[in-house]
C-alpha positions as CSV (number, residue, x, y, z in Angstrom):
1,M,120.4,111.5,91.0
2,K,119.7,107.8,91.5
3,K,121.6,106.3,94.4
4,I,122.3,102.6,94.2
5,L,123.9,100.3,96.9
6,V,125.6,97.2,95.9
7,I,126.2,94.8,99.0
8,R,128.9,92.0,99.2
9,L,130.8,91.9,102.4
10,S,133.3,89.0,101.6
11,S,135.2,87.3,100.6
12,L,138.2,88.2,98.1
13,G,137.2,85.9,95.1
14,D,133.4,86.6,95.4
15,I,134.0,90.4,95.5
16,V,136.3,90.1,92.5
17,L,133.5,88.3,90.7
18,T,130.7,91.1,91.4
19,Q,132.7,93.5,89.2
20,S,131.0,92.7,86.0
21,A,127.5,93.0,87.6
22,V,128.6,96.5,89.0
23,Q,129.8,97.4,85.6
24,A,126.5,96.4,84.1
25,I,124.6,98.5,86.7
26,K,126.7,101.5,85.8
27,R,126.3,101.0,82.1
28,E,122.4,100.9,82.6
29,F,122.3,103.8,84.9
30,P,125.3,105.9,83.7
31,D,124.2,109.0,85.8
32,A,123.6,107.1,89.0
33,Q,125.9,107.3,92.1
34,I,127.1,103.7,92.8
35,H,127.8,102.8,96.3
36,Y,129.5,99.5,97.5
37,L,129.3,98.0,100.8
38,T,132.0,95.4,102.0
39,K,134.5,94.9,104.7
40,K,137.4,97.5,104.8
41,V,140.1,94.9,104.0
42,F,138.5,94.3,100.5
43,A,138.1,98.0,99.7
44,P,141.2,98.1,97.5
45,I,139.8,95.5,95.2
46,V,136.6,97.3,94.7
47,E,138.6,100.7,94.0
48,M,140.0,98.7,91.0
49,F,136.5,98.1,89.5
50,N,136.5,101.5,87.9
51,C,132.8,101.9,88.3
52,V,132.1,102.6,92.0
53,D,131.7,106.1,93.4
54,E,131.7,105.4,97.1
55,I,132.8,102.6,99.4
56,H,131.3,101.8,102.7
57,Y,132.9,99.7,105.2
58,W,131.2,96.9,107.2
59,E,132.9,98.0,110.5
60,N,131.4,100.1,113.1
61,K,128.0,98.6,112.1
62,Y,125.5,100.6,114.0
63,T,126.9,104.0,113.0
64,L,127.4,102.7,109.4
65,L,123.6,101.7,109.2
66,K,122.4,105.1,110.5
67,N,124.5,106.7,107.9
68,L,123.3,104.3,105.0
69,R,119.7,105.1,106.0
70,K,120.3,108.8,105.8
71,I,121.5,108.3,102.1
72,K,118.0,107.3,101.0
73,F,119.0,104.8,98.4
74,D,116.7,104.4,95.5
75,M,117.9,100.8,95.1
76,A,119.7,98.1,97.1
77,I,121.4,95.2,95.4
78,D,122.2,92.2,97.5
79,L,125.0,90.0,96.0
80,H,125.7,88.2,99.2
81,S,122.4,86.9,100.6
82,K,123.3,86.2,104.2
83,F,121.5,87.1,107.5
84,N,123.7,90.3,107.8
85,T,122.7,91.6,104.4
86,F,119.0,90.8,105.1
87,I,119.3,93.2,108.0
88,I,121.1,95.8,106.1
89,K,118.5,95.7,103.4
90,N,115.6,96.2,106.0
91,F,117.3,98.8,108.1
92,I,118.5,101.3,105.3
93,N,115.0,101.5,103.9
94,A,115.8,101.7,100.3
95,K,112.8,102.2,97.8
96,R,113.6,98.8,96.3
97,T,115.8,95.8,97.1
98,V,116.7,92.7,95.2
99,T,118.7,89.8,95.9
100,Y,120.6,87.4,93.8
101,N,119.6,83.8,93.3
102,K,122.2,81.9,95.3
103,E,121.4,78.5,94.2
104,H,122.2,77.3,97.7
105,F,120.2,74.0,97.5
106,L,121.4,73.2,94.0
107,R,125.0,73.5,95.3
108,R,124.1,71.3,98.2
109,K,122.7,68.8,96.0
110,I,125.8,68.8,93.8
111,V,128.1,68.3,96.7
112,K,126.1,65.3,97.9
113,G,126.1,63.9,94.2
114,K,122.3,64.0,94.0
115,T,122.0,65.7,90.7
116,N,124.1,66.0,87.4
117,K,123.3,69.7,87.1
118,V,126.2,72.2,87.4
119,I,126.5,75.9,87.8
120,S,128.4,77.6,85.0
121,S,129.4,80.7,86.8
122,T,128.7,82.6,90.0
123,V,128.9,85.6,87.8
124,G,125.7,84.4,86.2
125,L,124.0,84.1,89.5
126,Y,124.9,87.7,90.3
127,F,123.2,88.8,87.0
128,T,119.8,87.1,88.2
129,A,119.6,90.1,90.6
130,L,120.1,92.6,87.7
131,K,117.3,91.0,85.7
132,K,114.9,91.7,88.6
133,I,115.5,95.4,88.0
134,G,115.2,95.3,84.2
135,I,118.9,94.9,83.2
136,E,119.1,92.2,80.6
137,S,122.5,92.6,79.5
138,E,124.6,89.5,78.9
139,M,127.0,88.4,81.6
140,S,130.4,89.7,81.0
141,V,133.9,88.7,82.3
142,P,135.0,90.5,85.6
143,K,138.0,92.9,85.2
144,L,140.3,94.5,87.3
145,F,142.2,97.7,86.9
146,P,145.6,97.7,88.9
147,V,146.7,101.1,90.3
148,K,149.4,102.4,88.2
149,N,152.9,103.3,89.7
150,T,152.2,101.1,92.6
151,K,155.2,101.3,95.0
152,M,156.5,97.8,95.6
153,P,159.0,96.3,97.9
154,K,162.7,95.9,97.1
155,A,162.3,92.1,96.7
156,F,160.1,92.7,93.7
157,I,162.2,93.2,90.6
158,I,161.2,92.4,86.9
159,N,163.8,91.5,84.4
160,E,162.4,91.5,80.9
161,N,164.3,88.4,79.9
162,V,163.2,86.2,82.6
163,K,159.5,84.3,82.7
164,Y,157.9,85.0,86.2
165,I,155.7,82.2,87.6
166,G,153.4,83.4,90.7
167,L,152.6,80.7,93.0
168,F,149.8,80.8,95.6
169,P,150.3,77.5,97.8
170,G,147.7,78.4,100.3
171,A,144.0,78.4,100.4
172,L,141.3,79.0,103.1
173,H,140.9,75.3,103.8
174,K,143.4,72.5,103.8
175,T,141.4,70.3,101.2
176,K,141.8,73.1,98.8
177,Q,145.6,73.2,99.2
178,Y,147.7,71.1,96.6
179,P,150.2,69.0,98.5
180,L,153.6,70.9,99.0
181,N,155.6,68.0,98.2
182,L,154.2,67.7,94.8
183,L,154.4,71.4,94.2
184,A,158.1,71.3,95.1
185,E,158.7,68.5,92.7
186,F,157.0,70.3,90.0
187,I,159.2,73.5,90.8
188,D,162.4,71.5,90.6
189,S,161.2,69.8,87.3
190,V,161.1,73.0,85.4
191,P,164.0,73.0,82.9
192,T,166.5,75.7,83.6
193,E,166.4,76.6,79.8
194,W,162.8,77.8,80.3
195,N,164.3,80.6,82.3
196,C,161.6,80.9,84.9
197,Q,161.7,82.6,88.2
198,F,159.1,81.5,90.9
199,L,157.7,84.1,93.1
200,I,155.7,82.8,96.3
201,F,152.6,84.8,97.3
202,G,150.3,84.5,100.5
203,S,149.3,86.1,103.7
204,E,151.2,86.4,106.8
205,S,149.3,83.5,108.2
206,E,150.5,81.3,105.5
207,R,154.2,81.8,106.2
208,D,154.4,78.3,107.5
209,L,153.3,76.9,104.0
210,V,156.1,78.9,102.3
211,E,158.8,77.9,104.7
212,E,157.8,74.3,104.4
213,L,157.8,74.6,100.4
214,N,161.2,76.4,100.6
215,S,162.5,73.5,102.6
216,L,161.2,71.0,100.0
217,T,162.6,72.5,96.7
218,E,166.2,73.0,95.7
219,T,165.0,75.9,93.4
220,D,165.6,79.5,94.5
221,V,162.4,81.4,94.8
222,I,161.4,84.9,95.8
223,D,159.4,84.9,98.9
224,L,156.6,87.7,98.8
225,C,154.6,86.1,101.5
226,G,153.0,88.5,103.9
227,K,155.0,91.5,102.3
228,L,152.4,93.0,100.0
229,N,149.1,94.7,100.6
230,L,146.2,94.0,98.5
231,Q,146.8,96.8,95.9
232,Q,150.5,95.6,95.6
233,L,149.5,92.0,95.2
234,V,147.2,92.7,92.4
235,F,149.9,94.9,90.7
236,A,152.4,92.0,91.2
237,I,150.1,89.3,89.7
238,N,149.6,91.6,86.9
239,M,153.3,91.3,86.2
240,M,153.4,87.7,86.2
241,D,153.8,85.5,82.9
242,V,151.9,82.7,84.6
243,M,149.9,82.3,87.8
244,I,149.4,79.0,89.4
245,T,146.9,78.9,92.5
246,N,144.4,76.7,94.2
247,D,140.7,77.5,94.2
248,S,141.1,80.8,95.9
249,G,140.7,84.5,95.8
250,P,144.0,85.1,94.0
251,M,142.7,82.7,91.2
252,H,139.9,85.1,90.4
253,I,142.1,88.1,90.6
254,A,144.5,86.3,88.1
255,A,141.3,85.7,85.8
256,A,140.1,89.3,86.2
257,L,143.6,90.4,85.0
258,E,143.4,87.9,82.0
259,K,146.7,86.3,83.1
260,P,147.8,82.9,81.7
261,Q,147.0,80.8,84.7
262,I,146.8,77.1,86.1
263,A,143.9,76.5,88.6
264,I,144.0,73.5,90.9
265,F,140.8,72.0,92.1
266,G,140.7,69.5,95.0
267,A,137.7,69.2,97.5
268,T,135.8,71.8,95.4
269,H,134.9,71.5,91.7
270,P,134.3,74.0,88.8
271,K,130.7,72.6,88.5
272,L,130.1,74.6,91.7
273,G,130.3,77.7,89.6
274,F,133.9,79.1,90.8
275,A,136.0,78.2,87.8
276,P,138.0,81.2,86.7
277,M,136.4,83.2,83.8
278,N,139.5,83.4,81.7
279,K,140.2,81.9,78.2
280,K,144.0,81.7,79.4
281,A,143.2,79.5,82.3
282,I,144.0,75.7,82.3
283,L,141.9,73.9,85.1
284,L,143.3,70.8,86.7
285,S,141.0,68.5,88.5
286,A,140.8,64.8,89.1
287,N,137.3,64.7,88.7
288,L,136.6,61.8,91.1
289,Q,133.2,60.7,92.1
290,C,133.7,61.9,95.5
291,Q,134.3,65.4,94.2
292,P,133.2,68.0,95.2
293,C,133.0,66.8,98.8
294,S,132.2,70.3,100.2
295,L,131.3,73.8,98.9
296,H,134.3,75.7,100.4
297,G,136.6,73.0,101.4
298,S,137.3,71.6,104.8
299,D,140.3,70.8,107.2
300,N,140.4,67.1,106.3
301,C,139.4,64.7,103.4
302,P,136.3,62.8,104.3
303,K,137.5,59.7,102.5
304,K,141.0,59.9,104.3
305,H,142.8,59.5,101.1
306,F,142.8,63.0,99.5
307,N,143.1,61.4,96.1
308,C,141.4,64.5,94.4
309,M,144.8,66.6,94.9
310,K,147.2,63.5,95.0
311,S,146.0,62.4,91.7
312,I,147.2,65.7,89.9
313,S,150.8,65.0,89.3
314,A,153.6,67.4,89.2
315,E,154.1,66.4,85.6
316,Q,150.6,67.6,84.7
317,I,151.4,71.0,86.1
318,L,154.6,70.9,84.1
319,N,152.9,70.2,80.8
320,S,150.3,72.9,81.6
321,L,153.2,75.4,82.3
322,K,154.7,74.5,79.1
323,T,151.5,75.1,77.2
324,L,151.1,78.6,78.7
325,I,154.6,79.8,78.0
326,S,155.1,78.4,74.5
């Protein structure tokens, strides 16, 4: 039996985007044993791929590498392309290794405004690795399959007569976060006759954002920040009528679940290849000349004005929501 190792150590959104590539590998080699190497925290996402036989955790690294070497992989497919994954590929001694085309230099040129070229999708870049092993299938949309009957906390109650709007106010870097005062303005502008209930999601480390947002809005919201594990989070997102996020991992989870969504871009930009692959997505970006100013966001606006986010009004989000729920 052929044994294939797929490597992607982080982060949340990038791992979600590898699903379609892994699915294509499984279709090409239906009898192969598909292994996936990632950090333990992201394992629940990989479990929802429905095409991976065994997951290995990038913890206790020395023991892990020795065990991976013993498996004697026929193929190792690197969908991360970092120094760590270079070491992994060399140590495990697979019969064949391939690495995806990261387009690192093109992305740097896009950020510096030195080219008009764009990257249509990171998923397409992952498929460059598959072409190297003879898989010519067309790029497909990543999909996640939530665990049925997931046990949820008591605060999570769904009423069929209510439209549930999920909000992720956070992001890894501040220049990717939509201003909380504008987000609160949007929430309070939603007409009561729309019968919307807002649920705020996030990690425990983002609790201060949620508390600030709650202090700014007069609308009652359900606070689930830090209360859900990754499996529960995916289940909850799948129950939402609309998801509203910044450019973040949950944005890609919503897309992989084909949820109607509003994705807000600030310091980053869809032209870098990170737009949600979802026909039900509305993308909001100011499209300023200084966008994108970084590949993954930063702590402060280089121009000191943060107009990429401030130019997106609460009314724009309201109109987008109206479009999605109508």
